[in-house]
C-alpha positions as CSV (number, residue, x, y, z in Angstrom):
1,M,82.2,37.1,72.6
2,T,81.1,40.5,71.4
3,Q,82.8,43.8,72.0
4,P,80.6,46.6,73.0
5,T,79.5,49.2,70.4
6,V,81.1,52.7,70.6
7,T,78.7,55.1,69.1
8,L,79.5,58.6,67.5
9,N,77.0,60.0,70.4
10,D,79.4,58.3,73.2
11,L,82.3,59.6,72.0
12,I,80.8,63.0,71.7
13,A,79.3,62.9,75.2
14,T,82.7,61.5,76.8
15,R,84.4,64.6,75.2
16,L,81.9,67.1,76.4
17,T,82.2,65.8,79.8
18,E,86.3,66.1,79.5
19,I,85.6,69.5,78.4
20,A,83.6,70.4,81.4
21,E,85.7,68.4,84.0
22,D,88.6,70.5,82.5
23,A,87.0,73.7,82.6
24,W,85.9,73.4,86.2
25,E,89.4,72.0,87.3
26,N,91.4,75.0,85.5
27,H,88.8,77.8,85.5
28,R,86.0,77.1,88.1
29,V,83.8,77.3,85.0
30,M,80.5,75.5,85.2
31,R,78.7,73.6,82.4
32,I,74.8,74.4,82.5
33,S,73.3,71.3,81.1
34,G,70.1,70.9,79.2
35,E,67.3,72.9,80.5
36,N,69.2,74.6,83.7
37,G,70.2,77.5,81.6
38,R,68.4,80.8,81.1
39,V,68.0,82.8,78.0
40,I,70.2,86.0,78.1
41,T,68.7,89.0,76.5
42,L,70.4,92.2,75.3
43,G,68.8,94.4,73.2
44,S,66.7,92.7,70.4
45,S,68.9,89.7,70.9
46,A,68.9,86.4,73.0
47,V,71.1,83.5,73.5
48,W,71.0,80.5,75.7
49,E,73.5,80.0,78.6
50,H,75.8,77.1,78.5
51,W,78.5,78.1,81.0
52,S,78.6,79.9,84.5
53,C,81.6,81.4,86.2
54,E,82.2,80.0,89.6
55,A,85.8,81.4,90.2
56,D,86.4,84.0,93.0
57,H,87.8,87.3,91.4
58,G,88.3,88.6,94.8
59,Y,84.5,88.9,96.3
60,G,83.3,85.5,96.3
61,A,82.0,83.0,93.7
62,C,81.2,85.2,90.5
63,H,77.9,83.3,89.5
64,E,78.2,85.4,86.1
65,P,77.0,83.6,82.8
66,L,79.8,83.1,80.2
67,L,79.2,83.8,76.6
68,T,81.1,82.4,73.5
69,I,82.5,85.2,71.1
70,D,79.8,84.2,68.6
71,Q,77.2,84.7,71.3
72,A,78.5,88.0,72.6
73,A,78.7,89.1,68.7
74,T,74.9,88.4,68.5
75,L,74.2,90.3,71.4
76,V,76.0,93.3,70.7
77,G,74.9,93.0,67.1
78,Q,78.2,92.8,65.6
79,P,79.7,90.5,63.1
80,V,80.9,87.4,64.2
81,D,84.3,88.2,63.7
82,F,84.3,91.0,66.4
83,C,86.3,90.6,69.5
84,L,86.0,92.4,72.9
85,V,88.9,94.8,73.0
86,H,89.5,95.2,76.6
87,P,87.4,92.8,78.9
88,E,87.3,93.9,82.6
89,K,87.9,89.8,83.1
90,A,90.2,88.0,81.3
91,P,88.6,85.5,78.5
92,I,88.8,81.7,79.1
93,E,89.9,79.8,76.1
94,M,87.7,77.0,75.7
95,T,86.6,74.0,73.4
96,V,83.1,74.3,72.6
97,L,80.6,72.1,70.3
98,D,79.6,74.1,67.4
99,A,76.6,72.5,65.7
100,S,78.0,73.4,62.2
101,Y,81.5,72.9,62.6
102,G,82.3,70.3,65.6
103,F,84.3,71.0,68.3
104,Q,85.7,74.4,68.1
105,I,88.4,76.5,70.3
106,T,86.5,79.9,71.5
107,E,86.8,82.4,74.2
108,L,84.2,82.7,76.9
109,Y,83.2,86.2,78.0
110,H,81.6,87.5,81.3
111,L,78.3,88.9,80.7
112,S,79.3,92.3,82.3
113,D,81.9,92.7,79.8
114,V,79.3,91.8,76.9
115,V,77.0,94.7,78.5
116,T,79.5,96.9,78.6
117,E,80.4,96.2,74.9
118,F,76.5,96.7,74.1
119,K,76.3,100.1,75.8
120,K,79.5,101.7,74.2
121,A,77.8,100.4,70.7
122,Q,74.7,102.2,71.6
123,G,76.6,105.3,72.1
């Protein structure tokens, strides 16, 4: 009798599913899978949408893209260690899969807060 083989890809897929389920249950954050996302462009930079806010902030479902701090830094043109000091909507702490470092904890920011930061940086 042979035991089923669990591959690293299976473990990663399972963990990503768990993260997506937790994000939905706890924050109403929806994971955008595969090619269902959109390219978000700000200034001369662009990032791919991976998360969307479906929470009700008092005016119905938000539907706004959520960006990791690294994505926000790219769009604002700041070093990776920058942070949004006073976002209008509270950032959401999440675990994400980073291609270089594996599973990492990051914060997700609403696109509108990143746009506001970009406008401040432009003067």
